[in-house]
Backbone atoms as SQL, in Angstrom:
CREATE TABLE atoms (id INTEGER PRIMARY KEY, chain TEXT, resi INTEGER, resn TEXT, atom TEXT, x REAL, y REAL, z REAL);
INSERT INTO atoms VALUES
  (1, 'A', 1, 'MET', 'N', 14.325, 21.791, 1.646),
  (2, 'A', 1, 'MET', 'CA', 14.215, 20.100, 2.701),
  (3, 'A', 1, 'MET', 'C', 15.688, 19.847, 2.980),
  (4, 'A', 2, 'ARG', 'N', 15.826, 18.752, 4.657),
  (5, 'A', 2, 'ARG', 'CA', 16.673, 19.243, 4.611),
  (6, 'A', 2, 'ARG', 'C', 16.868, 17.740, 4.592),
  (7, 'A', 3, 'ALA', 'N', 18.090, 16.483, 4.713),
  (8, 'A', 3, 'ALA', 'CA', 18.301, 15.616, 4.420),
  (9, 'A', 3, 'ALA', 'C', 17.655, 14.523, 4.607),
  (10, 'A', 4, 'LEU', 'N', 17.262, 14.633, 6.319),
  (11, 'A', 4, 'LEU', 'CA', 17.076, 13.788, 6.924),
  (12, 'A', 4, 'LEU', 'C', 15.203, 14.081, 6.399),
  (13, 'A', 5, 'THR', 'N', 14.561, 14.468, 6.574),
  (14, 'A', 5, 'THR', 'CA', 13.573, 14.622, 6.097),
  (15, 'A', 5, 'THR', 'C', 13.375, 14.125, 4.833),
  (16, 'A', 6, 'ARG', 'N', 14.412, 14.466, 3.786),
  (17, 'A', 6, 'ARG', 'CA', 13.152, 14.190, 2.331),
  (18, 'A', 6, 'ARG', 'C', 13.886, 12.557, 2.309),
  (19, 'A', 7, 'HIS', 'N', 15.218, 12.550, 3.213),
  (20, 'A', 7, 'HIS', 'CA', 15.459, 10.331, 3.170),
  (21, 'A', 7, 'HIS', 'C', 15.016, 9.653, 3.762),
  (22, 'A', 8, 'ILE', 'N', 13.992, 9.848, 5.375),
  (23, 'A', 8, 'ILE', 'CA', 13.689, 9.373, 5.988),
  (24, 'A', 8, 'ILE', 'C', 12.057, 9.456, 6.610),
  (25, 'A', 9, 'LEU', 'N', 12.027, 10.461, 6.818),
  (26, 'A', 9, 'LEU', 'CA', 11.262, 11.520, 7.186),
  (27, 'A', 9, 'LEU', 'C', 10.267, 10.599, 6.423),
  (28, 'A', 10, 'LEU', 'N', 9.820, 11.565, 4.667),
  (29, 'A', 10, 'LEU', 'CA', 9.181, 11.720, 3.677),
  (30, 'A', 10, 'LEU', 'C', 8.863, 9.489, 3.599),
  (31, 'A', 11, 'PRO', 'N', 10.155, 8.630, 2.938),
  (32, 'A', 11, 'PRO', 'CA', 9.669, 7.901, 2.326),
  (33, 'A', 11, 'PRO', 'C', 8.768, 6.802, 3.890),
  (34, 'A', 12, 'VAL', 'N', 9.162, 6.992, 4.975),
  (35, 'A', 12, 'VAL', 'CA', 8.471, 6.167, 6.229),
  (36, 'A', 12, 'VAL', 'C', 6.805, 6.524, 5.991),
  (37, 'A', 13, 'LEU', 'N', 6.061, 7.752, 5.467),
  (38, 'A', 13, 'LEU', 'CA', 4.956, 7.876, 6.205),
  (39, 'A', 13, 'LEU', 'C', 4.109, 7.076, 5.018),
  (40, 'A', 14, 'ALA', 'N', 4.455, 6.229, 4.071),
  (41, 'A', 14, 'ALA', 'CA', 3.499, 5.694, 3.293),
  (42, 'A', 14, 'ALA', 'C', 3.287, 3.954, 4.372),
  (43, 'A', 15, 'PRO', 'N', 4.513, 3.180, 4.801),
  (44, 'A', 15, 'PRO', 'CA', 4.198, 1.861, 5.428),
  (45, 'A', 15, 'PRO', 'C', 3.853, 3.149, 6.484),
  (46, 'A', 16, 'LEU', 'N', 3.925, 3.565, 7.254),
  (47, 'A', 16, 'LEU', 'CA', 3.255, 4.047, 8.593),
  (48, 'A', 16, 'LEU', 'C', 2.001, 3.969, 8.303),
  (49, 'A', 17, 'SER', 'N', 1.729, 5.072, 7.326),
  (50, 'A', 17, 'SER', 'CA', -0.170, 4.409, 6.925),
  (51, 'A', 17, 'SER', 'C', -0.710, 3.336, 6.871),
  (52, 'A', 18, 'VAL', 'N', -0.589, 2.978, 5.531),
  (53, 'A', 18, 'VAL', 'CA', -0.192, 2.042, 5.874),
  (54, 'A', 18, 'VAL', 'C', -0.469, 0.700, 7.237),
  (55, 'A', 19, 'VAL', 'N', 0.699, 0.639, 8.223),
  (56, 'A', 19, 'VAL', 'CA', 0.336, -0.243, 9.695),
  (57, 'A', 19, 'VAL', 'C', -0.908, 0.775, 10.683),
  (58, 'A', 20, 'ALA', 'N', -1.002, 2.055, 10.213),
  (59, 'A', 20, 'ALA', 'CA', -1.933, 2.901, 10.851),
  (60, 'A', 20, 'ALA', 'C', -2.999, 1.805, 10.385),
  (61, 'A', 21, 'LEU', 'N', -3.693, 2.009, 9.905),
  (62, 'A', 21, 'LEU', 'CA', -4.944, 1.576, 9.001),
  (63, 'A', 21, 'LEU', 'C', -4.696, 0.102, 9.350),
  (64, 'A', 22, 'TYR', 'N', -3.998, -0.803, 9.345),
  (65, 'A', 22, 'TYR', 'CA', -4.353, -1.454, 9.684),
  (66, 'A', 22, 'TYR', 'C', -4.507, -2.194, 10.499),
  (67, 'A', 23, 'PHE', 'N', -4.319, -1.577, 11.738),
  (68, 'A', 23, 'PHE', 'CA', -5.356, -0.436, 13.024),
  (69, 'A', 23, 'PHE', 'C', -6.297, -0.248, 13.077),
  (70, 'A', 24, 'THR', 'N', -6.470, 0.595, 12.280),
  (71, 'A', 24, 'THR', 'CA', -8.276, 1.066, 12.573),
  (72, 'A', 24, 'THR', 'C', -9.297, 0.319, 13.110),
  (73, 'A', 25, 'PRO', 'N', -10.362, 0.230, 14.339),
  (74, 'A', 25, 'PRO', 'CA', -11.126, -0.574, 14.128),
  (75, 'A', 25, 'PRO', 'C', -12.457, -0.887, 12.478),
  (76, 'A', 26, 'VAL', 'N', -12.583, -2.091, 12.370),
  (77, 'A', 26, 'VAL', 'CA', -13.465, -2.356, 11.050),
  (78, 'A', 26, 'VAL', 'C', -14.879, -1.507, 11.331),
  (79, 'A', 27, 'SER', 'N', -14.934, -1.413, 12.941),
  (80, 'A', 27, 'SER', 'CA', -16.431, -0.573, 13.126),
  (81, 'A', 27, 'SER', 'C', -16.524, 0.659, 13.136),
  (82, 'A', 28, 'ALA', 'N', -15.045, 1.765, 12.524),
  (83, 'A', 28, 'ALA', 'CA', -14.842, 2.971, 12.234),
  (84, 'A', 28, 'ALA', 'C', -14.396, 3.054, 11.222),
  (85, 'A', 29, 'ILE', 'N', -14.151, 2.109, 9.650),
  (86, 'A', 29, 'ILE', 'CA', -14.025, 1.821, 8.333),
  (87, 'A', 29, 'ILE', 'C', -14.413, 0.521, 8.106),
  (88, 'A', 30, 'ASP', 'N', -15.278, 0.458, 7.466),
  (89, 'A', 30, 'ASP', 'CA', -15.889, -1.161, 7.001),
  (90, 'A', 30, 'ASP', 'C', -14.453, -1.301, 5.794),
  (91, 'A', 31, 'CYS', 'N', -14.259, -2.237, 5.956),
  (92, 'A', 31, 'CYS', 'CA', -13.010, -3.246, 4.906),
  (93, 'A', 31, 'CYS', 'C', -12.967, -2.694, 3.467),
  (94, 'A', 32, 'ARG', 'N', -14.016, -3.210, 3.205),
  (95, 'A', 32, 'ARG', 'CA', -14.139, -1.937, 1.269),
  (96, 'A', 32, 'ARG', 'C', -13.159, -0.792, 1.333),
  (97, 'A', 33, 'THR', 'N', -14.014, -0.234, 2.147),
  (98, 'A', 33, 'THR', 'CA', -13.071, 1.827, 2.463),
  (99, 'A', 33, 'THR', 'C', -11.866, 1.697, 2.923),
  (100, 'A', 34, 'ARG', 'N', -11.340, 1.247, 4.338),
  (101, 'A', 34, 'ARG', 'CA', -10.137, 0.323, 4.038),
  (102, 'A', 34, 'ARG', 'C', -9.501, -0.533, 3.607),
  (103, 'A', 35, 'GLY', 'N', -9.033, -0.916, 2.003),
  (104, 'A', 35, 'GLY', 'CA', -8.662, -1.576, 1.447),
  (105, 'A', 35, 'GLY', 'C', -8.767, -0.916, 0.271),
  (106, 'A', 36, 'LEU', 'N', -9.610, 0.067, -0.544),
  (107, 'A', 36, 'LEU', 'CA', -9.154, 0.708, -1.958),
  (108, 'A', 36, 'LEU', 'C', -7.975, 2.364, -0.466),
  (109, 'A', 37, 'LEU', 'N', -8.189, 2.672, 0.634),
  (110, 'A', 37, 'LEU', 'CA', -7.415, 3.543, 1.363),
  (111, 'A', 37, 'LEU', 'C', -5.896, 2.631, 0.979),
  (112, 'A', 38, 'ALA', 'N', -5.742, 1.656, 1.900),
  (113, 'A', 38, 'ALA', 'CA', -4.519, 0.701, 1.355),
  (114, 'A', 38, 'ALA', 'C', -4.103, 1.470, 0.291),
  (115, 'A', 39, 'LEU', 'N', -4.824, 0.617, -1.151),
  (116, 'A', 39, 'LEU', 'CA', -4.729, 0.311, -2.128),
  (117, 'A', 39, 'LEU', 'C', -3.768, 2.122, -2.650),
  (118, 'A', 40, 'ALA', 'N', -4.498, 2.894, -2.516),
  (119, 'A', 40, 'ALA', 'CA', -5.047, 4.509, -2.549),
  (120, 'A', 40, 'ALA', 'C', -2.888, 5.029, -1.965),
  (121, 'A', 41, 'ILE', 'N', -3.375, 4.299, -1.169),
  (122, 'A', 41, 'ILE', 'CA', -1.534, 5.194, -0.202),
  (123, 'A', 41, 'ILE', 'C', -0.123, 4.480, -1.127),
  (124, 'A', 42, 'VAL', 'N', -1.028, 3.253, -1.521),
  (125, 'A', 42, 'VAL', 'CA', 0.385, 2.490, -2.634),
  (126, 'A', 42, 'VAL', 'C', 0.430, 2.864, -3.438),
  (127, 'A', 43, 'LEU', 'N', -0.322, 2.997, -4.263),
  (128, 'A', 43, 'LEU', 'CA', 0.319, 3.812, -5.113),
  (129, 'A', 43, 'LEU', 'C', 0.373, 5.165, -5.642),
  (130, 'A', 44, 'VAL', 'N', 0.032, 5.734, -4.315),
  (131, 'A', 44, 'VAL', 'CA', 1.143, 7.336, -4.485),
  (132, 'A', 44, 'VAL', 'C', 2.509, 6.659, -3.917),
  (133, 'A', 45, 'ALA', 'N', 2.528, 5.650, -3.325),
  (134, 'A', 45, 'ALA', 'CA', 3.781, 5.886, -2.482),
  (135, 'A', 45, 'ALA', 'C', 4.497, 5.373, -4.264),
  (136, 'A', 46, 'LEU', 'N', 3.861, 4.431, -4.854),
  (137, 'A', 46, 'LEU', 'CA', 4.203, 3.538, -5.621),
  (138, 'A', 46, 'LEU', 'C', 5.412, 5.065, -7.057),
  (139, 'A', 47, 'ILE', 'N', 4.048, 5.724, -7.295),
  (140, 'A', 47, 'ILE', 'CA', 4.253, 6.694, -7.889),
  (141, 'A', 47, 'ILE', 'C', 5.241, 7.497, -8.079),
  (142, 'A', 48, 'VAL', 'N', 5.841, 7.893, -6.003),
  (143, 'A', 48, 'VAL', 'CA', 6.329, 9.471, -5.957),
  (144, 'A', 48, 'VAL', 'C', 8.133, 8.183, -6.336),
  (145, 'A', 49, 'ALA', 'N', 7.571, 7.167, -5.657),
  (146, 'A', 49, 'ALA', 'CA', 9.004, 6.445, -5.904),
  (147, 'A', 49, 'ALA', 'C', 10.130, 6.037, -7.340),
  (148, 'A', 50, 'ILE', 'N', 8.992, 6.097, -8.946),
  (149, 'A', 50, 'ILE', 'CA', 8.687, 5.893, -9.130),
  (150, 'A', 50, 'ILE', 'C', 9.717, 6.722, -10.285),
  (151, 'A', 51, 'GLY', 'N', 8.796, 7.811, -9.270),
  (152, 'A', 51, 'GLY', 'CA', 9.435, 9.465, -9.864),
  (153, 'A', 51, 'GLY', 'C', 10.994, 9.694, -9.207),
  (154, 'A', 52, 'ILE', 'N', 11.237, 8.895, -8.109),
  (155, 'A', 52, 'ILE', 'CA', 12.239, 10.598, -7.186),
  (156, 'A', 52, 'ILE', 'C', 13.572, 9.160, -8.010),
  (157, 'A', 53, 'GLY', 'N', 13.065, 7.796, -8.158),
  (158, 'A', 53, 'GLY', 'CA', 14.383, 6.507, -8.848),
  (159, 'A', 53, 'GLY', 'C', 14.690, 7.830, -10.449),
  (160, 'A', 54, 'ILE', 'N', 13.382, 8.086, -11.191),
  (161, 'A', 54, 'ILE', 'CA', 14.482, 9.107, -12.805),
  (162, 'A', 54, 'ILE', 'C', 14.267, 9.975, -12.048),
  (163, 'A', 55, 'ARG', 'N', 14.124, 10.644, -11.442),
  (164, 'A', 55, 'ARG', 'CA', 15.383, 11.477, -10.737),
  (165, 'A', 55, 'ARG', 'C', 16.410, 11.657, -10.630),
  (166, 'A', 56, 'GLY', 'N', 17.215, 10.208, -9.886),
  (167, 'A', 56, 'GLY', 'CA', 18.162, 10.133, -9.413),
  (168, 'A', 56, 'GLY', 'C', 18.827, 9.708, -10.539),
  (169, 'A', 57, 'LEU', 'N', 18.239, 9.329, -11.292),
  (170, 'A', 57, 'LEU', 'CA', 19.089, 8.023, -12.444),
  (171, 'A', 57, 'LEU', 'C', 19.231, 9.872, -13.847),
  (172, 'A', 58, 'TYR', 'N', 17.986, 10.038, -14.696),
  (173, 'A', 58, 'TYR', 'CA', 19.176, 11.682, -14.316),
  (174, 'A', 58, 'TYR', 'C', 20.356, 12.487, -13.497),
  (175, 'A', 59, 'ALA', 'N', 20.247, 12.885, -12.096),
  (176, 'A', 59, 'ALA', 'CA', 21.294, 13.084, -11.817),
  (177, 'A', 59, 'ALA', 'C', 22.165, 12.697, -11.722),
  (178, 'A', 60, 'ARG', 'N', 22.392, 10.956, -12.057),
  (179, 'A', 60, 'ARG', 'CA', 23.912, 10.275, -12.201),
  (180, 'A', 60, 'ARG', 'C', 24.410, 10.604, -13.725),
  (181, 'A', 61, 'LEU', 'N', 23.487, 10.759, -14.541),
  (182, 'A', 61, 'LEU', 'CA', 23.774, 10.541, -15.782),
  (183, 'A', 61, 'LEU', 'C', 24.298, 11.629, -15.694),
  (184, 'A', 62, 'ARG', 'N', 24.399, 12.428, -14.677),
  (185, 'A', 62, 'ARG', 'CA', 24.816, 13.947, -15.271),
  (186, 'A', 62, 'ARG', 'C', 26.546, 14.364, -14.085),
  (187, 'A', 63, 'GLY', 'N', 26.015, 13.522, -13.348),
  (188, 'A', 63, 'GLY', 'CA', 27.569, 13.026, -12.342),
  (189, 'A', 63, 'GLY', 'C', 27.425, 13.853, -11.242),
  (190, 'A', 64, 'VAL', 'N', 26.173, 14.648, -9.858),
  (191, 'A', 64, 'VAL', 'CA', 26.643, 14.433, -9.181),
  (192, 'A', 64, 'VAL', 'C', 26.220, 13.577, -8.241),
  (193, 'A', 65, 'PRO', 'N', 27.030, 14.466, -7.410),
  (194, 'A', 65, 'PRO', 'CA', 27.854, 13.290, -6.035),
  (195, 'A', 65, 'PRO', 'C', 26.808, 12.653, -5.800),
  (196, 'A', 66, 'VAL', 'N', 25.962, 12.848, -5.151),
  (197, 'A', 66, 'VAL', 'CA', 24.403, 12.913, -4.246),
  (198, 'A', 66, 'VAL', 'C', 23.685, 11.831, -4.805),
  (199, 'A', 67, 'SER', 'N', 23.895, 11.191, -6.609),
  (200, 'A', 67, 'SER', 'CA', 22.346, 11.089, -7.186),
  (201, 'A', 67, 'SER', 'C', 22.850, 8.764, -5.751),
  (202, 'A', 68, 'ARG', 'N', 23.820, 8.541, -5.982),
  (203, 'A', 68, 'ARG', 'CA', 23.921, 7.169, -5.380),
  (204, 'A', 68, 'ARG', 'C', 22.501, 6.902, -4.471),
  (205, 'A', 69, 'HIS', 'N', 22.492, 8.081, -3.606),
  (206, 'A', 69, 'HIS', 'CA', 21.579, 7.987, -2.593),
  (207, 'A', 69, 'HIS', 'C', 20.125, 8.709, -3.102),
  (208, 'A', 70, 'ILE', 'N', 19.775, 9.424, -3.893),
  (209, 'A', 70, 'ILE', 'CA', 18.746, 9.889, -4.571),
  (210, 'A', 70, 'ILE', 'C', 17.884, 8.553, -5.237),
  (211, 'A', 71, 'ALA', 'N', 18.937, 7.882, -5.674),
  (212, 'A', 71, 'ALA', 'CA', 18.568, 6.783, -7.094),
  (213, 'A', 71, 'ALA', 'C', 18.429, 5.625, -5.901),
  (214, 'A', 72, 'LEU', 'N', 19.016, 5.976, -4.562),
  (215, 'A', 72, 'LEU', 'CA', 18.320, 4.305, -3.624),
  (216, 'A', 72, 'LEU', 'C', 16.953, 4.682, -2.742),
  (217, 'A', 73, 'ALA', 'N', 16.628, 5.742, -2.572),
  (218, 'A', 73, 'ALA', 'CA', 15.945, 6.543, -1.940),
  (219, 'A', 73, 'ALA', 'C', 13.825, 5.810, -2.612),
  (220, 'A', 74, 'PRO', 'N', 13.841, 5.607, -3.597),
  (221, 'A', 74, 'PRO', 'CA', 13.201, 4.335, -4.266),
  (222, 'A', 74, 'PRO', 'C', 12.427, 3.351, -3.177),
  (223, 'A', 75, 'LEU', 'N', 14.148, 2.564, -2.788),
  (224, 'A', 75, 'LEU', 'CA', 14.348, 1.218, -2.265),
  (225, 'A', 75, 'LEU', 'C', 13.297, 1.026, -1.029),
  (226, 'A', 76, 'SER', 'N', 13.552, 2.320, -0.242),
  (227, 'A', 76, 'SER', 'CA', 13.315, 2.768, 0.958),
  (228, 'A', 76, 'SER', 'C', 11.768, 2.963, 1.174),
  (229, 'A', 77, 'THR', 'N', 10.641, 2.766, 0.545),
  (230, 'A', 77, 'THR', 'CA', 9.116, 3.485, 0.275),
  (231, 'A', 77, 'THR', 'C', 9.319, 1.504, 0.050),
  (232, 'A', 78, 'GLY', 'N', 9.499, 0.437, 0.306),
  (233, 'A', 78, 'GLY', 'CA', 8.516, -1.344, 0.307),
  (234, 'A', 78, 'GLY', 'C', 8.249, -1.156, 1.112),
  (235, 'A', 79, 'ASN', 'N', 8.415, -2.346, 1.234),
  (236, 'A', 79, 'ASN', 'CA', 8.002, -3.061, 2.531),
  (237, 'A', 79, 'ASN', 'C', 8.122, -3.019, 3.643),
  (238, 'A', 80, 'PRO', 'N', 7.979, -2.715, 4.956),
  (239, 'A', 80, 'PRO', 'CA', 8.504, -2.588, 6.232),
  (240, 'A', 80, 'PRO', 'C', 9.153, -3.746, 6.896),
  (241, 'A', 81, 'GLN', 'N', 8.231, -4.658, 6.448),
  (242, 'A', 81, 'GLN', 'CA', 8.765, -5.711, 7.074),
  (243, 'A', 81, 'GLN', 'C', 10.057, -7.023, 6.258),
  (244, 'A', 82, 'TYR', 'N', 10.722, -6.017, 5.145),
  (245, 'A', 82, 'TYR', 'CA', 12.132, -6.187, 4.613),
  (246, 'A', 82, 'TYR', 'C', 12.338, -5.397, 4.648),
  (247, 'A', 83, 'PRO', 'N', 13.451, -5.023, 5.795),
  (248, 'A', 83, 'PRO', 'CA', 14.178, -3.531, 6.407),
  (249, 'A', 83, 'PRO', 'C', 15.282, -3.676, 4.801),
  (250, 'A', 84, 'ILE', 'N', 16.559, -2.402, 4.503),
  (251, 'A', 84, 'ILE', 'CA', 17.378, -2.533, 3.418),
  (252, 'A', 84, 'ILE', 'C', 18.055, -2.705, 4.240),
  (253, 'A', 85, 'SER', 'N', 19.646, -3.396, 4.197),
  (254, 'A', 85, 'SER', 'CA', 20.817, -2.396, 4.965),
  (255, 'A', 85, 'SER', 'C', 21.293, -2.182, 3.922),
  (256, 'A', 86, 'THR', 'N', 22.893, -0.783, 4.526),
  (257, 'A', 86, 'THR', 'CA', 23.146, -0.526, 3.228),
  (258, 'A', 86, 'THR', 'C', 24.781, -0.753, 3.665);
């Protein structure tokens, strides 16, 4: 996987899917199902972010030069209303 895909496109999927779920009409998906889908999306994103963070910390302990980017990647899966500036 290229770095663009790994560090930009994949972390953006979770916030975009929650926003897309927000804009689906209630007549298509009822409120309970929408809430459960949003909860599932957020839980999967949380599990993936924790895994990536642990992977980045292990890489940092081994001295891999790009480990800083790997360790900071889970921060980009946060709330899209609060962008992280580098």
